[in-house]
N, C-alpha and C positions, 0 to 999 in steps of 0.2 A: 348984482352978484349971487350968484346963487349960495348956501350955506357952505358946500363944499371950497366952493372959492374962496368966501370968508375965512372957513377955517385953515384952508392953506395960508394963505396972509396970514394970518395972524401968528399961523406957525414959525414965518420966515421972518416977520417984524419981530416979533417979543424976542424969538429964539428962546422957548421957555426949556430945549433941554432936553435930553434923551437921554433916559436911565439906564444903567448899564443891563438891564435884563431886556433895554430892547425894546419898550412900549412909550408911546408918547404920554408927557406928562402936561395936563390940560387944565388951564384955570377954570374953565366952564365945565370941566368934565368931571363929573361923580365918579370917582374910580371906584368900585365895590369890589374887596374879595370876600367870597362867600362860596362853602362847597357849593350850593345851589342856587345861582344868579337869578333873583326877580327883576326882568327888565320890565319899562313901564308898558304897561297895556297898551293894545289899541283898540278902538272898541271892534266889532265884529264889521259892523256896517261901514265900517270905512276903506276894507280890505279891499281889492280889486274884484272886478267882478271875475275874471280869470285870474290864475294863477300867473305872479310877476315873471317878467324874463328871466332869465337865469345870467348872472354875471351884469345885469341891466344896474350899476352906478348910480346913474340920474336919473330913472324914474322915466325914461322915454319908451318903453319898451322893448328898448334895441338893446342885446348885448356890446358891453364896451369893451374895446383892445384894451389890458391891464395885463401887467408884469410884478413878481415880485424880487425886487433883485435881493437876494441871502447877505450878501456878504457887504451891504450897505441897511441891510431891515430897511428897504425904501419902497414902496408901492407909487406906480406912474400907471396912472390912469388918461386913457384917450377918453372923454366923454362926448358919445358921438352924439347925444343935444345941442351942445353949444362949441363943438367943436375946439374946445378948451384942453386943458393938459391938469390932473391934478397930482401931486405928487404928496406920500403922507411916510412920515417915517416911525413906524406902527410894526415891531418882529425883530428878531435877528437870524445870525447865519444859522441856518438847522432847523428853524420853523417852518412849517407848512403852511400855504395859504388856502384857507376855508372859507371865501367871502360866500355869503346868502344872504338870505331875509330874513333877520334873525327878530324883529322888530313889526315886521309886518306894517311896510311903509310904500312898501312895492318898489323900494331900491335895495341892492346888494349891498351888505355892509363887510368893512373889511375887517378882516380877523384873521388870526394864524393858532394853530395846533402846536404844542411844543409840551412835547414828551407826558402829554397826561393833564396837559392844561390849556385850556381855550381864552384866549387874549380875543375878545371884541370888543367894537369901536360902532356903536349904535347911529347909523345914518339921520334918524328921528329927532334925538335930540344932542347927540355929539356926547353923550357918557361911554365910558370903557368899561367893561367887567372883566374878569378871572373866574374860571370856571375850573375847579377841579375834577377834571373827570374821564379815565381811561387811564391806559399804559401806554408806554415811550414805544413799545412795539404794536400795538392797536393802529387800525387806520380809520380816520375820521371820516362820519357818514352824516355829513349834516342833510337833512333833508324834514319836510313836513307829514310826518310820520302821524301827528292826529288831526290832522284837514281844519285846521284854524286861522291860515292865510300864513304860518311865521316858520321858519327851519327849525328844526328840534337838533339840539347837540343831540350826537349817538356815535358812536364809536364799533367796529369789527373786531373780535380780538382772535385774531386766526391760531395763536397757540390752545382753542377751546372751542375754536367754531362757535363764537357767543357775540350777539349783537346786545349791545348795550345803550338806551338813549333817556333822554329828560323830556318828557312832552310839555312843550312851552305853553300849554293849555290849564295845566296844573300841576306842572313841576314834577308827576309822579314819576318814577324810576321802574325802568321794565329793561328786561333780561328773556332774550330770545335764543334757543342753540340751535342755529341753522348754518351747515358749512361746516369745513375742515380747512384746515394750514394748507397754504397756498392758495385758495379760493381768491378772486376780485371784487368786492363790495360793488351793486350798481344799483343803488337804491332808488325809484323812482315809481311815475303813478302808469303802471303799467294795464291796469283794469278800469282807471278813468272814472274813480270814483272820489280825486282831489284830493287822496292821501298816498302817499309815499309805502308803495311793498316793497317787503325786505328781500332783496333777489340778487344773485351772485352769479358770474361765471369762473369755472372750471379750466383753469388753462391746459389741467392734465387730457383733458376729453374733449374739450371744448364745447361742454355745455353748459348753459343758463337753469339754474333753479330758482324757485319762485316760490314765497307766500304771500297771496291777495291778499290784502288789506279788507277790501270786500268781505270774504267770506271764508278766509285762515283758509282756502283751498291751496293745493299744491302743483305746480307744475314741475318740469325739464323736457327744455327744448336740444337738440344739439343742433348748433350754428356759431361754425367758427373751428378753427384749430389751435395746438400748440403754438405758442408765439402769437399768436392773436392778440389787441389792447380791446376789449370792452368797451364799447360807447353809448353813453347816454345822450336822450336827444328823443325829440317828436317829430321825427323827419315829414311825417306827412298832415301835421295840422289837425288831427282828430283827437286831440285831447289825452292821448295817452303814449307813454312812452314806447318807443321801437326796439326791437331787439337789432343791434350792429354792432361789428367790429371792424376792426381797422389793422391789416395785415400789413407790418411793417418792412416784410422780404419783399413785398410786389408793390405797396402803395396802395393798394386796392380794398376800396370799401365795400363792406357786404351789408346789406341792411333787409331786414324785414317789416314792411308797412304794417302796422297792427289794423288799418283802415280795409285791406283788402286781401292781407297774406300774400302779397306779390314782392317778390323778389329786387333788388335795386341795387346794380354793381357801378363802382365808379373807380375809375384810377386818378387817385389824386394823393402827389406827395412822395416824399423819398424816404429811403428805410431809417434817417438820424431824425425824421420830422417827429415833433408833438402832434399830435389830434387835439384840436379846439373848437370842437362842433359847439354852436350855439346859434341862436335867433340873432343876426347882425342887422340884417334888412328889415326886421320888424311885420313879417309877416306872418307869425303865428307859427311858424317853420323853423325846424334846426336848417341851418346851413353845411354844409361840410365845410370844414376847414383845417391849416394845420399851423404850426409856426413852428420854423425852421432855425435851431436855436445857430448854425453857423452865419447866418447874418441878420438874425434879428427881425426876420420879415414874417409875417402874416399873410398865407396865403387862402382866400375862399371862394366857393363857388356862390353866389345869392340863391336862394331857390325862390324867391319873385320872378325873376328873369336870366336864372343859366350865367349871369352875366361873373364875369373873372376879378377880382380885385385883388390885386395886393398891396401892403400899406408895412410901413417899415417901422417898430415900436417894440424895441428891446435889444439886448445885447447879447451875446454868447452865454455870458452865465444866470442871467435871467429863469424867472419861473414861468410861465405863463398860466396866469389865476384862471381861465376858461378850461387847463387839463384836467379829464375826470381821473385819469389816475396820473400823477405826478412824479417826474424822473427822479432816481437819487442823485443827488448831489457828492458822490463820493461818500463817504466816511459821517454818519450823522455827527456833528458836532455837539459837544457837551463842554458845559465848564465846571473849575474846580474851586469848589468852596473853601477848600481847607487840604492842606498833606502830610502825610506820614511819611517816613524815611527810614529805611534799614541804619543810619547812621544820624536819625533825629534823638531828640531828647526831650523829657518831662517838662524842661524849662523853655522850652521853644512855644511859638504862640500861634503853630499852624498854618503858615504862610509858607509859600514856596521854598524862602531863605532861610526860614529857622521852623522847620518841619517837628513835628512831634514823632516820639518813637510810639510803635502802632498799639502796642497796650497804653498807651497813654489816650492816644486817640481813641479807642473804642470805651475808654470811660467819660470821654467828654461829648455826656447824652445831652446837659442845655444847650450845647452849640450847634452839633450835628444832629439836625433833625429837620421836622419841615420840610423833607426833601432837599437839605443839603447831599453835597456828593464831598466826601471824603477821596482825595486819591492816594493812591499810593506810587512812590516813587519806585522807579525802573530798581532790580536789583533783590538779594534773599532776604526774606526776614527770619532768621533762627528762633526756634522759639515755639512754645502752646500761646495760644491768643485765646483771651474771650473778651466775645461784643456785646457791650448792651445797649446797643443804638437803638434808637426807636426812630421811624419813617425817616429813615436816610439812604445815601446811596455810597456804596463803597466799589471802588473799581480800582485798575490799572490808571496812571497818570498818560493823557493823550499822547502814544507813539513810545509808550513806554512797558515793560513787561515786568509786573511784581511775582515775588514766587517765596509761598510760607512755606519752608522747612522746617518741619516738626525735631528733626533730631538736634538738640542741642544738649552740650557737655560739660563739665567739668569735674574737677578729681576731689576726692577725699584728703585736707591732708596730712591727717594722722591716723594712725589706725585706731579701730572700734570694736568693742566684743559683740555680742548678738543680744546683749541687754541695755545697754547705753543709748541715753533717745538726746544726747547733747553732741556735738561735731562741729568742725569747722568745717565749709567747704571754699575751693578757688574762687571761686565767684558763686555769691547766692541772691544778687541782685535780682536773677528772673522770679524770687519767689514770693509771693503773699503779695504782689502789686497788683492783683486782678485777674491773673492769670493762673501759673502751677501753684500744685502747693502737695504734687508728687514727686517722688527720684524712686531710679531702678538702679539698684546696684546688682550687677548680676543677675540671680533670679531672685534677688528681696525686692520689695518695695514698701517703703516709708512715708508716713503720713507727716507734714511739717505743718505746725501749729503755729509754732513764733519763730522770727530770728531778730536778729540784733547786727547788724552791717553782714559780714560772713558766717555769722556765727549760728547755727538752729540751736535754740532755748529749750526747746520742746517739739517731742516727735512722736508718732506710734512706729516702734519697728513689727516688720515681719505682717502687713497690713492685711488687706485682702488679696489675693490673686498671688500671692509671694510663691515661688516654686516649694520651699523649705522654708517657709516663717524664717524667724533673725536670724540672721550668720552672722558671723565674725567676717571682720572685711582689714584687709590693709591698707597702709596710706598708700596714694598714687593711684586707690583704685577709681576705674571710669563711674562718674557720676552719670545716668542720662535722666533729664528733666521729663517728666511722665505727663500721662496726660493727653490730650486731642489737639489737634494743631489748631485749629478752628471752632471754639464752641461759642454758638450763636444763643444766648440771653434775650437780646432783645426782641423786637418784634416790628413787621412789617419795613421788614429794610432788604434792599437790593443787595447780594454779593454776585460780580459778576467780572468775568476777564480778569481770575487771577488762576496759577499755579500752586497747587497745594499738595503737599509731597512729605515725604521721610527718608529721608539719603542715611538710616541707618546702617551700617555694613554691616549686618545680620539678619537671615530671617528663621532663625534656629531657636523655635520654642522651647525644645530640649533643655538648653543651660545658659540662658535669658531670659528674661521676663518680657516676652513680643505684645502682651496685651495691654498694660498700662504704660510699660517702656517704651513701645512705638506710637500706640495709640491711632484712633480714628483719624480723617481728613477732615470732616466735617463734620460737627454733632450740633442739631438744632434740637431747642429746648424749647423757645418762643412762639410768637401765633405768626401765619402771614406772612412769613419770610420768601424771599425767593433768590434760586439760586439760577446764575444766566453763565454760560461759555465758560463756566471752571473746567478744566482740568488735573484732575485728581486722581493723584499714582502713588501707587506704593505706601499707603497707609496699610494701617490692620484693615477698619473698615472705609472704603471711601467716602460715603455718606451714610451717616445714621441720624434719624428721625426719631424724636424719643417719644416715648406715650403720653407727656405734657404737650406734644406742640400738635398746630392744627394748621389743614391749608398752606400745607409748604407746596411751594412750586418750583418743579427741577428740571430745568429748560436749558437745551443744546449743551449737555456736559460731558467730556468726556470723562469717562473713570473705567484705570485700569490697571492692572499689576496690584491688586487689594490682596492682603491676605498674610497669611504666616504659615508655618508650618511645625509640628509636633507629634511626638508618640502617644502623648496622652498615658502615660503609662503601659504600653501594650507595647507589641512590635512593629506596628505599621503605621506609617507616617500619614498623618492627616492633615487635610488644610483647614484654617481656620480664618475667618473675615471673610467678609462679603462684599461687593461692588456698592449695590444699593441696598439698607437697611432698611426698613421702613415701619414706624409703628405711627401713630396717631391716636389723639382722644377726641377730638369731633373734625366735621369741615370733612375735607377732603384733600389726598396727596396727588398733587399733579405731577406727573412726569410725562415729558416730550421734549422729543428730537433726541434724545439723549443716547451714548454709544455707551454699553455698559460690557470689556473684553476681558478674557484671562485671570478671573477672580482664582483668590486659591481654594474657594468654599464656595458661594451659592453666588450666581450672578446678581438675582437681586428674587426679594423676600419682604409681600408685606406680611408681616409675621411679630409676633409675640409669644413668649413664653408664658408670661404672667400680664404684658401690657397689653392692651386694645390694638388692631388696627380696621379705624372705622371705615375704611375703602379709599378707593383712589381711581386716579384716568391714569392710565398707558397709552401714550398717541405717539405715534411715530418714532418710536425708539428701536434699537438694538442692542440684543441680549447674545451673548454668545464665547464660546470656548470657553467655561469656565472649569476649574480645575485644570487647567492644563498646565500649566507649571508644576504639580505634583508627578508629571512625567519623568523628574529628576531620579526618582527612585524606584525607576524599573519599569511600570506601564505607561508608556506614553503616549495610552489609547485610553485612561482616566479621565473620567471627566464626572462633573457633579450636575445639580441641576440646574439649569440657564436662569430660572424663574420659578416662584411660588407664592401662592396666594392663598392664607387662610392661617390666624392665628390659631396658638392652642388655646387661648385664655376664653376667647368666646367668641361669637360668628362675627363674620365681617358682613355689615349690610350690603354691600356691593362693590363691585370692580368691574372696569370697563378696559379692556386691552382691543385697540384700534390701530390698524395701518402698521403695526409693528415686526421687527424679523428676529427669528428665531434659529439660533445655529450650532450643531455640533459636526467636526467630519464623523463621514459616513464610516471613517476605521474606527468610532469612539462607539461604546453602547450607551452614553451618555443621554440625559431626559432634558426635552425644551422645555416643558411647563408641567407646572402640576397646581391645577386650577381644584379650588376647595378644599385645600392641607387642614390638617389638624381639625378645629372645630366648625370651618367650613367656610364658604360662603352663601346669602340666602337668596340675590341678584347677581346676576354677572353676562356679562355681553362680551364677548369675541369674535371681534370682526373686521375682517380683510388685513389679514395676519399673513406673513408667510415662518411657513417651520419645515426646515430645510433640516436632512441630514441628521444623525444619532443614530440610540436604537431605537428610543420609544419619543415620539412628536408630541403627544399632550396624553396627561392623564387627568381625571375626574374623579375628586373626591367625594367633597360634601359639597352639593349644590342646592338649593329647590329650586330656582329656577334657572335659567341658559338660553341667550341666545348667541348659537355658532355656526357665522355663515360669511360667504365669501369670501375664505380662507383658503391657501393655496398649501398644500403638505406635499413632502418630497422626499424619499431617504433611497439610498442605492444596497443601504448595507441588509445581508443577506441576514434574514430574521429579524430584521426591524419589525415593530410594532407604529403603527399608524394614528391607532386610539385606544386607549385602555378605560374603559369606563364599567361602573356598576350596570348591571340590572334595571330594564323597570325605569330609564328615565323617560321624564314627557317634556323635550327640550323644543328650542325652534332649529332644528339641526340642520341648515340646507344651504344649497347655493355654492358648496366650496369645490375645490379642485382638486382632486389627487393623481399628481403623476406617478408614474411608476410603479402604479398599484393594479393595475388591471391584469387579472390572473394569479396573483401573489394574497398568501393569509397573512394581510399584514393587519385586519382591523380587530380589535379585543374587545370582549365583552366578559364580565365576571363572572365564572359559572360555565365557560364556555371555552373550547380550544379557539386561536387564531383564525379567522375565518376571511373567504374574498368579499369582494364589492355589494355583490346581489345578494349572498347571504346576510351580510352585514346592515343591508337596507330591511330584510324582512324581515330581521330579529330586532330593529329597535323601532324601524318604521321612521328612519333619518335619511337624509338626502335622496328626496324624488327628484329633486331637479339638481342633484350635481352631476360630476362628472367624476370618471374614473379612468384613467390612460395607462397606455403601455408606456409612451414616451417618456424620457428624464425631463425635467423641467429645463425649459428655453433660457436660453440668456437672456439675464434683465437685470436691466440698469431702471436702479429706482432714484429719485432726484429728490430732498425733502429742505425746501428753503429754510431759513432761520427767520424767524420771525422780529429777532429781537437785532441783528446787523445785516443791513442788504447788503449782497453779496456774499456772504455765508451760506455754506448748506453742508449738509452730510449728504452722502452718496452710499448707497450699497449697490453693490456688483456682484450678483451669479452667474457663474460661466461653468457650465458641465460641458460644453460643445468641443472643447478643448481649443478656444480660440486665443492667440496672443496677447490683443488688444480688446477695449469694450470703450464705446463711446460715448460722452456723456453733453448732453444738452441744456447748458448753462443760463435759456434767454427766460426762465424762470426766477430767479433769484435774487436779481437785485443788483448786476453790475452794471456801471456806465458805460456806454461805448467809449473804447481804448483807455477803462480800467486794467490796471493789471491784478493778475490773481496769482495765488500758490494753491495745486490741490496738496494735502499731503497723507500719508497712510496714517488710519486712525490707528493701527496697531505698533506703529512709531513715531509718534506724533514728533517729536523732534530729533526726528532722523533725515535722511534726504526727501529732497520734494519729491513726490510723484512725476508733476508736470507743472512747472509754469507757464503762464501766458500773457495774452492782453484781450479783451476782450473783443469781438466785432459783432454788433447787431445785428449786420448782415450776414454772419456764417460763426452763429453761437455756439457751433460744437465744438469738442476737441476729442481726440482719441490719445487713451490713454495705455501705457504698456501694462500688462497684469504680472511682468516678472520684475526684475529688477528691484527698484526701489518700494512697488506697491509690495513684495512679498517677503520684507525684511520684519521682524519684530522685536520690538525692546526687551532686552534682558531685565529681568526683574532684581532692583537695588539690592544689593546685596547677597548675590545669590547665583549660582556659578552655572546653571541651564538656563536655557533659551527653546522658549514652546519653538515649536513647530509653525510656521502660517498656514492660512486658511486661507488664502489666495491661489487659484484665481476662483476656487467653486464661491469664495466668501469675500471678497473681495470690502471693506468698510473705511472709505474716506471722506476727510472734509475739506472742502472749497472755504480757503479767507481769503478777504480781498486787499489788496495791497494798499 
């Protein structure tokens, strides 16, 4: 009996049990938990002469049929050598199978990837290890990058386009930035040096991009189309991976053989099949094969003799292990370790039946750590909350929606004069318990230092930001809890899938304190925290990262209607509060796939008056219509900056803005971007963005070096300025497209009047390979898949043609065939749906109306004015899987 068979018998006979976290507990296995696992080395002389066959679990150099059954956490393997069957309880629902030869014995090892942790069962000695390497949204990329005959642990991070890997030869960790969100990693040995190359397929344009391990050379090849699935395999047996795609819509395989560069085309498969190409007949060539979930049958054509073979092995919910890009099984599952509830109590134990209140839960730093998940039961949590959690996850409970509302009130039980420091509140239980310690009564801020029950025993009257200092207040006066709704002091914690707001029924800063009295939605003070898919609205600032913070990631958040107004001692109502207010003292801000709309002041600023902003990446995000709520006061076309980068205090080292969207209505004179504001930026990259509408599209202040390429500019406004820059710059400014610019004076250089495109090129030396047209920007639909939630995506629609509809292609966002979805209007997220549907892989597009629900706008809370819609010219939407 072989070792695998013996191991299976032992599992069945001894009934050793399966822990809740889903991997085997084995008497003779050495269970190793370490950040970087050290597997037993196999001497290089014991490696096979040729690389091992992928998905060969028994070492006979033929790929075996294997499926992972998520609902059971069981692997079922049909061994080609013995014609026997092996079954392993190894994994849990939501895991991804990542079988590969990690120990170099010529056999594939059973392994799963679970939200950033790799669990591996080594076939050489049946030891098990767990390696923490990656994030939940990363794509696992196991491959032999260092050429030692063992697969290395690796991930591709779509949010940053970065490959991370641990070399099995020396445990060295490396990172290579190559790719962008939406790319599909396909690591393989394309240059034949027995080392995996970094390679990816870009579905948006059907292009393969590669870095050769031999010489580091870069190559790009257009081969494929939107909707194709890239396939890894050596179909001609020359020792090099070939470029190959399978087109689900037609069931056709397209292959370029590396041996002679000839094309090979074969029709094989149905739209809902899963490609499972591998060398099943052992001739050293990859066979064309598909797995059909509807009946659990594997269909293949043997490359050795062209024979067709069909084998039943699996059921409809199984995941074929040989699939190079695994199908999404609905929403990724997760488990809750602890619970909080709007009706929870400090005396609870954090279970589902006895949950904590939220502030108590945020203080459980010794329990909720090491990757533990705190689930917030559905409902509204009123108050101000301070989190000190470290290395944890905070999210809404499965199937529920938690909302944190910073508007919490009580009353003053007796009248107080302007000097009185002790007084009694109707309910003071929310103060000095780790959360809020400020209150606002009218325009006065009172800082609380001590309390006994509902009695405040020490306070500071007329504290900073009070409108008129300390004032007398009558009994029954409304007392508003001050501070920020979610204040994050801890580090390395993920906060996701929450709504964060302040429902205070007033935005008027002339009569009430709206700063501390309303407060920001999220304030980050700690390091390496991550905010994912939050909906943050109707606060002072949406999200503020302080100068003490570093390496904050803000991903997939919708931030709208944040800010207040006041005359500031004058006669004009001004906006205060921004969508994203970013400072940091080290590392980078990472702002990915966010939508920031309709703020009272600025949309986003990487800026500090005295605090530093050390730089950040802004990728795939949208910033639009800042200042629109101020239209209430007469000028409906009044707008503020959508985006500024550059602190007053000190120069920012760097900033990168890529694949993002900036919009103001053409009727407004608003600014889309100011780059190099204040003390400026040393090095900047502004690439592949859309600057549309408004009066001034981009201004450059103080920036030493910059690359401004691949951008699209358009404004139909008379007198618009596409560019406003200082004279004498020496930048890489090229390969841009200026719609509606031909024959118009829209290019500005300091010291000169606005000029046309030819004069601009002469004056600056820029844009030698750029284009200026007289036509309006064509209708455009951009789909940005969400890396943390399969089936979710942001959609940006530009439409100047007058069309009443737009077509959205959902094929790349991770929806499963038959899965329902909702398309929401980002300007009115909780309003009526733009569209609902059921995803059909054979027909993955949906036409949506640009009027009706798509053209509604949420009224700011506590406000009597609703900004006008920007649709159809600019329609931001969010696809949400059901």
